[in-house]
All heavy atoms as a GROMACS GRO file, in nm:
protein
  556
    1MET      N    1   2.728  -1.271  -0.763
    1MET     CA    2   2.668  -1.156  -0.702
    1MET      C    3   2.515  -1.165  -0.722
    1MET      O    4   2.469  -1.189  -0.832
    1MET     CB    5   2.721  -1.027  -0.766
    1MET     CG    6   2.663  -0.904  -0.709
    1MET     SD    7   2.714  -0.750  -0.790
    1MET     CE    8   2.886  -0.749  -0.756
    2GLY      N    9   2.439  -1.150  -0.618
    2GLY     CA   10   2.295  -1.159  -0.627
    2GLY      C   11   2.230  -1.030  -0.596
    2GLY      O   12   2.291  -0.930  -0.560
    3GLY      N   13   2.100  -1.028  -0.607
    3GLY     CA   14   2.021  -0.910  -0.576
    3GLY      C   15   2.037  -0.805  -0.685
    3GLY      O   16   2.113  -0.814  -0.775
    4CYS      N   17   1.961  -0.697  -0.676
    4CYS     CA   18   1.962  -0.592  -0.770
    4CYS      C   19   2.081  -0.498  -0.735
    4CYS      O   20   2.091  -0.452  -0.621
    4CYS     CB   21   1.834  -0.513  -0.770
    4CYS     SG   22   1.827  -0.379  -0.889
    5LYS      N   23   2.168  -0.473  -0.833
    5LYS     CA   24   2.282  -0.387  -0.809
    5LYS      C   25   2.370  -0.442  -0.693
    5LYS      O   26   2.432  -0.366  -0.620
    5LYS     CB   27   2.242  -0.244  -0.787
    5LYS     CG   28   2.175  -0.184  -0.908
    5LYS     CD   29   2.133  -0.040  -0.879
    5LYS     CE   30   2.072   0.028  -0.999
    5LYS     NZ   31   1.956  -0.029  -1.055
    6GLY      N   32   2.367  -0.573  -0.674
    6GLY     CA   33   2.449  -0.634  -0.571
    6GLY      C   34   2.396  -0.618  -0.432
    6GLY      O   35   2.465  -0.649  -0.335
    7ARG      N   36   2.274  -0.568  -0.414
    7ARG     CA   37   2.216  -0.541  -0.281
    7ARG      C   38   2.098  -0.634  -0.260
    7ARG      O   39   2.018  -0.661  -0.347
    7ARG     CB   40   2.167  -0.395  -0.271
    7ARG     CG   41   2.266  -0.290  -0.310
    7ARG     CD   42   2.383  -0.279  -0.213
    7ARG     NE   43   2.341  -0.242  -0.085
    7ARG     CZ   44   2.402  -0.148  -0.014
    7ARG    NH1   45   2.500  -0.081  -0.060
    7ARG    NH2   46   2.354  -0.122   0.105
    8PHE      N   47   2.083  -0.685  -0.138
    8PHE     CA   48   1.969  -0.769  -0.104
    8PHE      C   49   1.869  -0.700  -0.015
    8PHE      O   50   1.761  -0.753   0.010
    8PHE     CB   51   2.022  -0.895  -0.032
    8PHE     CG   52   2.085  -0.994  -0.124
    8PHE    CD1   53   2.222  -1.004  -0.132
    8PHE    CD2   54   2.006  -1.075  -0.204
    8PHE    CE1   55   2.282  -1.096  -0.217
    8PHE    CE2   56   2.062  -1.167  -0.289
    8PHE     CZ   57   2.202  -1.177  -0.296
    9GLU      N   58   1.902  -0.584   0.040
    9GLU     CA   59   1.812  -0.515   0.132
    9GLU      C   60   1.755  -0.390   0.066
    9GLU      O   61   1.794  -0.354  -0.047
    9GLU     CB   62   1.885  -0.478   0.260
    9GLU     CG   63   1.993  -0.369   0.243
    9GLU     CD   64   2.126  -0.423   0.189
    9GLU    OE1   65   2.150  -0.543   0.185
    9GLU    OE2   66   2.210  -0.339   0.153
   10LYS      N   67   1.665  -0.323   0.131
   10LYS     CA   68   1.602  -0.200   0.080
   10LYS      C   69   1.651  -0.082   0.157
   10LYS      O   70   1.575   0.003   0.204
   10LYS     CB   71   1.449  -0.212   0.088
   10LYS     CG   72   1.395  -0.315  -0.001
   10LYS     CD   73   1.244  -0.313   0.000
   10LYS     CE   74   1.196  -0.417  -0.097
   10LYS     NZ   75   1.077  -0.374  -0.169
   11SER      N   76   1.785  -0.069   0.167
   11SER     CA   77   1.839   0.044   0.239
   11SER      C   78   1.886   0.154   0.147
   11SER      O   79   1.942   0.255   0.193
   11SER     CB   80   1.957  -0.005   0.328
   11SER     OG   81   2.059  -0.054   0.244
   12VAL      N   82   1.870   0.138   0.021
   12VAL     CA   83   1.914   0.241  -0.078
   12VAL      C   84   1.791   0.278  -0.164
   12VAL      O   85   1.705   0.195  -0.189
   12VAL     CB   86   2.026   0.186  -0.166
   12VAL    CG1   87   2.153   0.170  -0.087
   12VAL    CG2   88   1.991   0.056  -0.228
   13PRO      N   89   1.783   0.401  -0.209
   13PRO     CA   90   1.663   0.446  -0.282
   13PRO      C   91   1.666   0.413  -0.430
   13PRO      O   92   1.626   0.496  -0.514
   13PRO     CB   93   1.664   0.597  -0.257
   13PRO     CG   94   1.808   0.631  -0.246
   13PRO     CD   95   1.872   0.512  -0.178
   14TYR      N   96   1.711   0.296  -0.470
   14TYR     CA   97   1.697   0.257  -0.612
   14TYR      C   98   1.553   0.232  -0.644
   14TYR      O   99   1.472   0.195  -0.557
   14TYR     CB  100   1.778   0.126  -0.639
   14TYR     CG  101   1.926   0.143  -0.629
   14TYR    CD1  102   1.999   0.049  -0.555
   14TYR    CD2  103   1.994   0.240  -0.699
   14TYR    CE1  104   2.136   0.062  -0.544
   14TYR    CE2  105   2.132   0.251  -0.690
   14TYR     CZ  106   2.204   0.162  -0.612
   14TYR     OH  107   2.336   0.173  -0.604
   15GLU      N  108   1.514   0.256  -0.768
   15GLU     CA  109   1.375   0.242  -0.810
   15GLU      C  110   1.321   0.103  -0.771
   15GLU      O  111   1.207   0.087  -0.728
   15GLU     CB  112   1.362   0.264  -0.961
   15GLU     CG  113   1.224   0.234  -1.010
   15GLU     CD  114   1.166   0.349  -1.090
   15GLU    OE1  115   1.234   0.448  -1.111
   15GLU    OE2  116   1.051   0.332  -1.128
   16GLU      N  117   1.402   0.001  -0.786
   16GLU     CA  118   1.358  -0.136  -0.758
   16GLU      C  119   1.325  -0.155  -0.610
   16GLU      O  120   1.251  -0.246  -0.573
   16GLU     CB  121   1.465  -0.238  -0.799
   16GLU     CG  122   1.493  -0.237  -0.952
   16GLU     CD  123   1.598  -0.136  -0.992
   16GLU    OE1  124   1.639  -0.051  -0.909
   16GLU    OE2  125   1.637  -0.138  -1.111
   17ALA      N  126   1.385  -0.073  -0.525
   17ALA     CA  127   1.361  -0.084  -0.382
   17ALA      C  128   1.248   0.002  -0.332
   17ALA      O  129   1.195  -0.019  -0.226
   17ALA     CB  130   1.489  -0.048  -0.306
   18THR      N  131   1.210   0.105  -0.409
   18THR     CA  132   1.110   0.200  -0.361
   18THR      C  133   0.972   0.176  -0.422
   18THR      O  134   0.874   0.216  -0.365
   18THR     CB  135   1.151   0.341  -0.390
   18THR    OG1  136   1.170   0.360  -0.531
   18THR    CG2  137   1.278   0.376  -0.315
   19ARG      N  138   0.963   0.112  -0.534
   19ARG     CA  139   0.834   0.087  -0.600
   19ARG      C  140   0.780  -0.051  -0.562
   19ARG      O  141   0.840  -0.149  -0.600
   19ARG     CB  142   0.845   0.102  -0.748
   19ARG     CG  143   0.874   0.242  -0.788
   19ARG     CD  144   0.846   0.261  -0.936
   19ARG     NE  145   0.865   0.398  -0.972
   19ARG     CZ  146   0.769   0.485  -0.988
   19ARG    NH1  147   0.645   0.449  -0.967
   19ARG    NH2  148   0.792   0.607  -1.024
   20ILE      N  149   0.669  -0.052  -0.489
   20ILE     CA  150   0.609  -0.176  -0.447
   20ILE      C  151   0.464  -0.174  -0.498
   20ILE      O  152   0.387  -0.090  -0.457
   20ILE     CB  153   0.610  -0.192  -0.296
   20ILE    CG1  154   0.751  -0.178  -0.239
   20ILE    CG2  155   0.547  -0.321  -0.251
   20ILE    CD1  156   0.756  -0.169  -0.087
   21PRO      N  157   0.426  -0.265  -0.586
   21PRO     CA  158   0.290  -0.262  -0.633
   21PRO      C  159   0.191  -0.310  -0.526
   21PRO      O  160   0.226  -0.399  -0.446
   21PRO     CB  161   0.290  -0.359  -0.754
   21PRO     CG  162   0.402  -0.448  -0.728
   21PRO     CD  163   0.506  -0.369  -0.650
   22LEU      N  164   0.075  -0.253  -0.523
   22LEU     CA  165  -0.029  -0.298  -0.429
   22LEU      C  166  -0.150  -0.327  -0.518
   22LEU      O  167  -0.203  -0.242  -0.587
   22LEU     CB  168  -0.067  -0.189  -0.331
   22LEU     CG  169  -0.186  -0.219  -0.242
   22LEU    CD1  170  -0.158  -0.339  -0.154
   22LEU    CD2  171  -0.224  -0.099  -0.154
   23ILE      N  172  -0.195  -0.451  -0.519
   23ILE     CA  173  -0.309  -0.494  -0.596
   23ILE      C  174  -0.415  -0.536  -0.496
   23ILE      O  175  -0.391  -0.621  -0.411
   23ILE     CB  176  -0.274  -0.608  -0.693
   23ILE    CG1  177  -0.165  -0.562  -0.789
   23ILE    CG2  178  -0.396  -0.657  -0.766
   23ILE    CD1  179  -0.106  -0.671  -0.874
   24VAL      N  180  -0.532  -0.473  -0.505
   24VAL     CA  181  -0.640  -0.501  -0.414
   24VAL      C  182  -0.763  -0.549  -0.492
   24VAL      O  183  -0.800  -0.487  -0.593
   24VAL     CB  184  -0.679  -0.376  -0.334
   24VAL    CG1  185  -0.796  -0.401  -0.243
   24VAL    CG2  186  -0.559  -0.326  -0.254
   25ARG      N  187  -0.821  -0.657  -0.451
   25ARG     CA  188  -0.944  -0.709  -0.513
   25ARG      C  189  -1.054  -0.698  -0.410
   25ARG      O  190  -1.056  -0.773  -0.310
   25ARG     CB  191  -0.925  -0.852  -0.560
   25ARG     CG  192  -1.049  -0.924  -0.603
   25ARG     CD  193  -1.100  -0.868  -0.736
   25ARG     NE  194  -1.192  -0.961  -0.805
   25ARG     CZ  195  -1.319  -0.969  -0.776
   25ARG    NH1  196  -1.369  -0.897  -0.681
   25ARG    NH2  197  -1.396  -1.050  -0.848
   26LEU      N  198  -1.148  -0.607  -0.431
   26LEU     CA  199  -1.262  -0.590  -0.340
   26LEU      C  200  -1.381  -0.678  -0.383
   26LEU      O  201  -1.388  -0.718  -0.500
   26LEU     CB  202  -1.304  -0.442  -0.342
   26LEU     CG  203  -1.200  -0.340  -0.297
   26LEU    CD1  204  -1.251  -0.200  -0.310
   26LEU    CD2  205  -1.156  -0.366  -0.156
   27PRO      N  206  -1.471  -0.708  -0.291
   27PRO     CA  207  -1.589  -0.784  -0.329
   27PRO      C  208  -1.671  -0.713  -0.432
   27PRO      O  209  -1.672  -0.591  -0.439
   27PRO     CB  210  -1.667  -0.798  -0.197
   27PRO     CG  211  -1.570  -0.767  -0.090
   27PRO     CD  212  -1.468  -0.676  -0.150
   28GLY      N  213  -1.742  -0.788  -0.515
   28GLY     CA  214  -1.828  -0.731  -0.618
   28GLY      C  215  -1.761  -0.742  -0.754
   28GLY      O  216  -1.656  -0.802  -0.771
   29PRO      N  217  -1.823  -0.681  -0.854
   29PRO     CA  218  -1.767  -0.685  -0.990
   29PRO      C  219  -1.633  -0.617  -0.994
   29PRO      O  220  -1.612  -0.514  -0.933
   29PRO     CB  221  -1.869  -0.607  -1.073
   29PRO     CG  222  -1.989  -0.591  -0.989
   29PRO     CD  223  -1.948  -0.609  -0.847
   30PRO      N  224  -1.538  -0.677  -1.068
   30PRO     CA  225  -1.407  -0.614  -1.076
   30PRO      C  226  -1.413  -0.480  -1.147
   30PRO      O  227  -1.485  -0.462  -1.246
   30PRO     CB  228  -1.325  -0.714  -1.165
   30PRO     CG  229  -1.406  -0.838  -1.171
   30PRO     CD  230  -1.547  -0.802  -1.140
   31GLN      N  231  -1.340  -0.384  -1.091
   31GLN     CA  232  -1.333  -0.251  -1.149
   31GLN      C  233  -1.184  -0.213  -1.153
   31GLN      O  234  -1.128  -0.172  -1.051
   31GLN     CB  235  -1.408  -0.150  -1.069
   31GLN     CG  236  -1.560  -0.175  -1.066
   31GLN     CD  237  -1.632  -0.075  -0.982
   31GLN    OE1  238  -1.576  -0.014  -0.888
   31GLN    NE2  239  -1.759  -0.056  -1.009
   32ALA      N  240  -1.122  -0.233  -1.268
   32ALA     CA  241  -0.980  -0.203  -1.279
   32ALA      C  242  -0.961  -0.054  -1.285
   32ALA      O  243  -1.026   0.019  -1.358
   32ALA     CB  244  -0.925  -0.265  -1.405
   33ARG      N  245  -0.871  -0.003  -1.203
   33ARG     CA  246  -0.830   0.137  -1.206
   33ARG      C  247  -0.693   0.150  -1.140
   33ARG      O  248  -0.651   0.063  -1.065
   33ARG     CB  249  -0.933   0.228  -1.140
   33ARG     CG  250  -0.954   0.206  -0.993
   33ARG     CD  251  -1.074   0.288  -0.946
   33ARG     NE  252  -1.083   0.268  -0.805
   33ARG     CZ  253  -1.075   0.366  -0.720
   33ARG    NH1  254  -1.063   0.491  -0.759
   33ARG    NH2  255  -1.083   0.343  -0.589
   34ARG      N  256  -0.629   0.256  -1.175
   34ARG     CA  257  -0.495   0.284  -1.125
   34ARG      C  258  -0.497   0.406  -1.038
   34ARG      O  259  -0.551   0.509  -1.080
   34ARG     CB  260  -0.398   0.301  -1.241
   34ARG     CG  261  -0.257   0.323  -1.201
   34ARG     CD  262  -0.168   0.336  -1.320
   34ARG     NE  263  -0.037   0.368  -1.277
   34ARG     CZ  264   0.072   0.334  -1.339
   34ARG    NH1  265   0.059   0.265  -1.452
   34ARG    NH2  266   0.190   0.366  -1.298
   35ILE      N  267  -0.436   0.399  -0.923
   35ILE     CA  268  -0.423   0.512  -0.831
   35ILE      C  269  -0.275   0.544  -0.820
   35ILE      O  270  -0.192   0.461  -0.786
   35ILE     CB  271  -0.480   0.478  -0.693
   35ILE    CG1  272  -0.628   0.442  -0.705
   35ILE    CG2  273  -0.462   0.597  -0.596
   35ILE    CD1  274  -0.692   0.388  -0.581
   36ASP      N  275  -0.240   0.664  -0.856
   36ASP     CA  276  -0.100   0.705  -0.856
   36ASP      C  277  -0.056   0.781  -0.731
   36ASP      O  278   0.047   0.843  -0.728
   36ASP     CB  279  -0.071   0.791  -0.980
   36ASP     CG  280  -0.073   0.713  -1.108
   36ASP    OD1  281  -0.032   0.596  -1.105
   36ASP    OD2  282  -0.118   0.767  -1.211
   37SER      N  283  -0.135   0.771  -0.625
   37SER     CA  284  -0.101   0.836  -0.497
   37SER      C  285   0.019   0.766  -0.437
   37SER      O  286   0.039   0.653  -0.454
   37SER     CB  287  -0.219   0.831  -0.403
   37SER     OG  288  -0.324   0.906  -0.455
   38LEU      N  289   0.094   0.843  -0.356
   38LEU     CA  290   0.203   0.781  -0.284
   38LEU      C  291   0.149   0.691  -0.174
   38LEU      O  292   0.056   0.728  -0.104
   38LEU     CB  293   0.291   0.888  -0.221
   38LEU     CG  294   0.372   0.973  -0.320
   38LEU    CD1  295   0.447   1.082  -0.245
   38LEU    CD2  296   0.467   0.889  -0.402
   39PHE      N  297   0.205   0.575  -0.164
   39PHE     CA  298   0.160   0.478  -0.070
   39PHE      C  299   0.286   0.409  -0.013
   39PHE      O  300   0.365   0.355  -0.088
   39PHE     CB  301   0.074   0.374  -0.147
   39PHE     CG  302  -0.010   0.282  -0.062
   39PHE    CD1  303  -0.140   0.315  -0.036
   39PHE    CD2  304   0.045   0.170  -0.004
   39PHE    CE1  305  -0.218   0.231   0.040
   39PHE    CE2  306  -0.033   0.087   0.071
   39PHE     CZ  307  -0.163   0.116   0.093
   40SER      N  308   0.305   0.418   0.114
   40SER     CA  309   0.422   0.360   0.180
   40SER      C  310   0.394   0.222   0.230
   40SER      O  311   0.275   0.189   0.260
   40SER     CB  312   0.469   0.449   0.295
   40SER     OG  313   0.578   0.394   0.359
   41SER      N  314   0.494   0.139   0.248
   41SER     CA  315   0.470   0.003   0.294
   41SER      C  316   0.413   0.003   0.435
   41SER      O  317   0.344  -0.092   0.473
   41SER     CB  318   0.600  -0.081   0.289
   41SER     OG  319   0.701  -0.021   0.365
   42VAL      N  320   0.436   0.107   0.515
   42VAL     CA  321   0.375   0.114   0.648
   42VAL      C  322   0.225   0.142   0.641
   42VAL      O  323   0.154   0.129   0.741
   42VAL     CB  324   0.443   0.216   0.744
   42VAL    CG1  325   0.587   0.181   0.765
   42VAL    CG2  326   0.429   0.357   0.690
   43ASP      N  327   0.176   0.180   0.525
   43ASP     CA  328   0.034   0.206   0.507
   43ASP      C  329  -0.044   0.078   0.477
   43ASP      O  330  -0.168   0.080   0.482
   43ASP     CB  331   0.010   0.300   0.388
   43ASP     CG  332   0.074   0.438   0.411
   43ASP    OD1  333   0.090   0.478   0.527
   43ASP    OD2  334   0.104   0.504   0.314
   44PHE      N  335   0.023  -0.036   0.453
   44PHE     CA  336  -0.049  -0.158   0.421
   44PHE      C  337  -0.140  -0.200   0.531
   44PHE      O  338  -0.260  -0.228   0.511
   44PHE     CB  339   0.048  -0.274   0.393
   44PHE     CG  340   0.124  -0.265   0.262
   44PHE    CD1  341   0.235  -0.338   0.243
   44PHE    CD2  342   0.081  -0.183   0.161
   44PHE    CE1  343   0.304  -0.333   0.123
   44PHE    CE2  344   0.147  -0.177   0.040
   44PHE     CZ  345   0.260  -0.251   0.022
   45LEU      N  346  -0.092  -0.208   0.658
   45LEU     CA  347  -0.171  -0.257   0.767
   45LEU      C  348  -0.295  -0.168   0.793
   45LEU      O  349  -0.406  -0.220   0.794
   45LEU     CB  350  -0.085  -0.271   0.895
   45LEU     CG  351  -0.165  -0.312   1.019
   45LEU    CD1  352  -0.223  -0.455   0.998
   45LEU    CD2  353  -0.077  -0.308   1.143
   46PRO      N  354  -0.280  -0.036   0.812
   46PRO     CA  355  -0.401   0.042   0.840
   46PRO      C  356  -0.497   0.042   0.721
   46PRO      O  357  -0.621   0.045   0.742
   46PRO     CB  358  -0.350   0.184   0.873
   46PRO     CG  359  -0.210   0.187   0.836
   46PRO     CD  360  -0.158   0.045   0.828
   47THR      N  361  -0.447   0.033   0.599
   47THR     CA  362  -0.538   0.037   0.484
   47THR      C  363  -0.611  -0.098   0.475
   47THR      O  364  -0.735  -0.095   0.451
   47THR     CB  365  -0.456   0.058   0.355
   47THR    OG1  366  -0.393   0.187   0.366
   47THR    CG2  367  -0.545   0.057   0.234
   48LEU      N  368  -0.547  -0.210   0.488
   48LEU     CA  369  -0.612  -0.338   0.483
   48LEU      C  370  -0.714  -0.354   0.600
   48LEU      O  371  -0.824  -0.403   0.578
   48LEU     CB  372  -0.514  -0.452   0.483
   48LEU     CG  373  -0.424  -0.459   0.359
   48LEU    CD1  374  -0.321  -0.570   0.370
   48LEU    CD2  375  -0.510  -0.479   0.233
   49LEU      N  376  -0.681  -0.307   0.715
   49LEU     CA  377  -0.774  -0.308   0.827
   49LEU      C  378  -0.894  -0.217   0.798
   49LEU      O  379  -1.007  -0.252   0.824
   49LEU     CB  380  -0.706  -0.268   0.955
   49LEU     CG  381  -0.608  -0.368   1.015
   49LEU    CD1  382  -0.532  -0.305   1.132
   49LEU    CD2  383  -0.680  -0.494   1.056
   50GLY      N  384  -0.869  -0.101   0.738
   50GLY     CA  385  -0.977  -0.011   0.700
   50GLY      C  386  -1.070  -0.070   0.599
   50GLY      O  387  -1.192  -0.056   0.605
   51LEU      N  388  -1.015  -0.144   0.499
   51LEU     CA  389  -1.097  -0.211   0.399
   51LEU      C  390  -1.182  -0.322   0.464
   51LEU      O  391  -1.292  -0.350   0.416
   51LEU     CB  392  -1.010  -0.267   0.288
   51LEU     CG  393  -0.946  -0.169   0.197
   51LEU    CD1  394  -0.840  -0.231   0.108
   51LEU    CD2  395  -1.050  -0.094   0.115
   52ALA      N  396  -1.132  -0.382   0.570
   52ALA     CA  397  -1.207  -0.487   0.642
   52ALA      C  398  -1.300  -0.432   0.741
   52ALA      O  399  -1.376  -0.505   0.805
   52ALA     CB  400  -1.106  -0.580   0.710
   53GLY      N  401  -1.301  -0.296   0.760
   53GLY     CA  402  -1.390  -0.234   0.853
   53GLY      C  403  -1.343  -0.243   0.997
   53GLY      O  404  -1.424  -0.230   1.090
   54LEU      N  405  -1.214  -0.270   1.014
   54LEU     CA  406  -1.155  -0.282   1.149
   54LEU      C  407  -1.067  -0.164   1.179
   54LEU      O  408  -1.001  -0.109   1.090
   54LEU     CB  409  -1.075  -0.411   1.157
   54LEU     CG  410  -1.151  -0.540   1.129
   54LEU    CD1  411  -1.054  -0.657   1.118
   54LEU    CD2  412  -1.252  -0.562   1.240
   55PRO      N  413  -1.065  -0.122   1.304
   55PRO     CA  414  -0.978  -0.008   1.341
   55PRO      C  415  -0.832  -0.054   1.359
   55PRO      O  416  -0.808  -0.165   1.401
   55PRO     CB  417  -1.034   0.040   1.473
   55PRO     CG  418  -1.093  -0.087   1.533
   55PRO     CD  419  -1.146  -0.166   1.420
   56ALA      N  420  -0.738   0.030   1.323
   56ALA     CA  421  -0.598   0.005   1.349
   56ALA      C  422  -0.564   0.049   1.490
   56ALA      O  423  -0.630   0.136   1.546
   56ALA     CB  424  -0.511   0.081   1.247
   57ALA      N  425  -0.466  -0.014   1.549
   57ALA     CA  426  -0.424   0.022   1.684
   57ALA      C  427  -0.374   0.164   1.681
   57ALA      O  428  -0.316   0.211   1.583
   57ALA     CB  429  -0.314  -0.071   1.734
   58GLU      N  430  -0.393   0.236   1.790
   58GLU     CA  431  -0.343   0.376   1.797
   58GLU      C  432  -0.196   0.385   1.778
   58GLU      O  433  -0.147   0.488   1.733
   58GLU     CB  434  -0.388   0.438   1.931
   58GLU     CG  435  -0.535   0.464   1.940
   58GLU     CD  436  -0.571   0.531   2.071
   58GLU    OE1  437  -0.487   0.599   2.129
   58GLU    OE2  438  -0.689   0.518   2.114
   59THR      N  439  -0.124   0.282   1.815
   59THR     CA  440   0.025   0.285   1.805
   59THR      C  441   0.074   0.243   1.663
   59THR      O  442   0.190   0.253   1.636
   59THR     CB  443   0.087   0.194   1.907
   59THR    OG1  444   0.032   0.061   1.888
   59THR    CG2  445   0.056   0.241   2.048
   60ALA      N  446  -0.018   0.202   1.577
   60ALA     CA  447   0.018   0.159   1.443
   60ALA      C  448   0.062   0.277   1.360
   60ALA      O  449  -0.001   0.383   1.364
   60ALA     CB  450  -0.097   0.086   1.373
   61GLU      N  451   0.171   0.260   1.288
   61GLU     CA  452   0.215   0.366   1.198
   61GLU      C  453   0.144   0.353   1.064
   61GLU      O  454   0.080   0.254   1.035
   61GLU     CB  455   0.366   0.351   1.176
   61GLU     CG  456   0.449   0.374   1.299
   61GLU     CD  457   0.597   0.365   1.268
   61GLU    OE1  458   0.635   0.388   1.154
   61GLU    OE2  459   0.670   0.336   1.363
   62GLY      N  460   0.151   0.454   0.982
   62GLY     CA  461   0.093   0.451   0.852
   62GLY      C  462  -0.042   0.522   0.842
   62GLY      O  463  -0.099   0.566   0.944
   63VAL      N  464  -0.088   0.534   0.720
   63VAL     CA  465  -0.215   0.603   0.689
   63VAL      C  466  -0.311   0.508   0.629
   63VAL      O  467  -0.277   0.426   0.544
   63VAL     CB  468  -0.183   0.722   0.592
   63VAL    CG1  469  -0.310   0.795   0.554
   63VAL    CG2  470  -0.085   0.816   0.650
   64ASP      N  471  -0.435   0.522   0.664
   64ASP     CA  472  -0.544   0.437   0.611
   64ASP      C  473  -0.589   0.499   0.478
   64ASP      O  474  -0.648   0.606   0.475
   64ASP     CB  475  -0.662   0.431   0.710
   64ASP     CG  476  -0.778   0.349   0.657
   64ASP    OD1  477  -0.769   0.297   0.543
   64ASP    OD2  478  -0.881   0.339   0.728
   65HIS      N  479  -0.560   0.432   0.366
   65HIS     CA  480  -0.600   0.480   0.233
   65HIS      C  481  -0.722   0.402   0.181
   65HIS      O  482  -0.746   0.401   0.061
   65HIS     CB  483  -0.486   0.461   0.132
   65HIS     CG  484  -0.365   0.546   0.163
   65HIS    ND1  485  -0.365   0.685   0.140
   65HIS    CD2  486  -0.244   0.518   0.209
   65HIS    CE1  487  -0.249   0.735   0.172
   65HIS    NE2  488  -0.174   0.636   0.216
   66SER      N  489  -0.797   0.338   0.270
   66SER     CA  490  -0.908   0.258   0.226
   66SER      C  491  -1.014   0.337   0.149
   66SER      O  492  -1.072   0.290   0.050
   66SER     CB  493  -0.971   0.181   0.340
   66SER     OG  494  -1.022   0.270   0.438
   67ALA      N  495  -1.042   0.462   0.189
   67ALA     CA  496  -1.137   0.545   0.121
   67ALA      C  497  -1.095   0.573  -0.020
   67ALA      O  498  -1.175   0.572  -0.113
   67ALA     CB  499  -1.160   0.674   0.198
   68LEU      N  500  -0.969   0.596  -0.041
   68LEU     CA  501  -0.915   0.621  -0.176
   68LEU      C  502  -0.930   0.497  -0.262
   68LEU      O  503  -0.969   0.505  -0.379
   68LEU     CB  504  -0.769   0.660  -0.167
   68LEU     CG  505  -0.696   0.691  -0.296
   68LEU    CD1  506  -0.754   0.815  -0.359
   68LEU    CD2  507  -0.546   0.715  -0.269
   69ILE      N  508  -0.900   0.381  -0.206
   69ILE     CA  509  -0.913   0.256  -0.283
   69ILE      C  510  -1.057   0.222  -0.317
   69ILE      O  511  -1.089   0.176  -0.424
   69ILE     CB  512  -0.842   0.141  -0.206
   69ILE    CG1  513  -0.693   0.163  -0.203
   69ILE    CG2  514  -0.877   0.006  -0.266
   69ILE    CD1  515  -0.616   0.069  -0.112
   70GLU      N  516  -1.147   0.253  -0.223
   70GLU     CA  517  -1.290   0.222  -0.246
   70GLU      C  518  -1.352   0.327  -0.338
   70GLU      O  519  -1.468   0.313  -0.374
   70GLU     CB  520  -1.362   0.220  -0.113
   70GLU     CG  521  -1.322   0.100  -0.028
   70GLU     CD  522  -1.387   0.100   0.108
   70GLU    OE1  523  -1.404   0.212   0.164
   70GLU    OE2  524  -1.421  -0.006   0.159
   71GLY      N  525  -1.282   0.434  -0.374
   71GLY     CA  526  -1.334   0.531  -0.467
   71GLY      C  527  -1.400   0.652  -0.399
   71GLY      O  528  -1.464   0.733  -0.465
   72LEU      N  529  -1.387   0.659  -0.266
   72LEU     CA  530  -1.446   0.773  -0.195
   72LEU      C  531  -1.340   0.879  -0.184
   72LEU      O  532  -1.224   0.854  -0.193
   72LEU     CB  533  -1.489   0.725  -0.054
   72LEU     CG  534  -1.585   0.605  -0.053
   72LEU    CD1  535  -1.602   0.560   0.090
   72LEU    CD2  536  -1.718   0.643  -0.112
   73PRO      N  537  -1.379   1.004  -0.154
   73PRO     CA  538  -1.282   1.110  -0.131
   73PRO      C  539  -1.189   1.068  -0.017
   73PRO      O  540  -1.236   1.012   0.085
   73PRO     CB  541  -1.364   1.232  -0.094
   73PRO     CG  542  -1.502   1.202  -0.140
   73PRO     CD  543  -1.517   1.052  -0.141
   74ASN      N  544  -1.062   1.087  -0.029
   74ASN     CA  545  -0.966   1.046   0.070
   74ASN      C  546  -0.987   1.127   0.200
   74ASN      O  547  -0.990   1.246   0.199
   74ASN     CB  548  -0.824   1.067   0.020
   74ASN     CG  549  -0.724   0.988   0.101
   74ASN    OD1  550  -0.760   0.904   0.185
   74ASN    ND2  551  -0.596   1.010   0.077
   75ALA      N  552  -1.012   1.053   0.310
   75ALA     CA  553  -1.040   1.118   0.437
   75ALA      C  554  -0.913   1.160   0.506
   75ALA      O  555  -0.810   1.112   0.488
   75ALA     CB  556  -1.116   1.025   0.526
   0.00000   0.00000   0.00000
């Protein structure tokens, strides 16, 4: 039997399936900090595009959390 609790997919809300770490390294001196805000996997694309200064497509799902990661008030 493989996978966590015998499951290979993320179709159940076990902790192992819902907690996904996101580690971001921005240019400049490293500043370690932890953000405990909820962040969904669909937020990866708009957030990474926001950090790169690029707009996400209007049809893209998710929320841009780049301001929160950069230390600015969340827009």
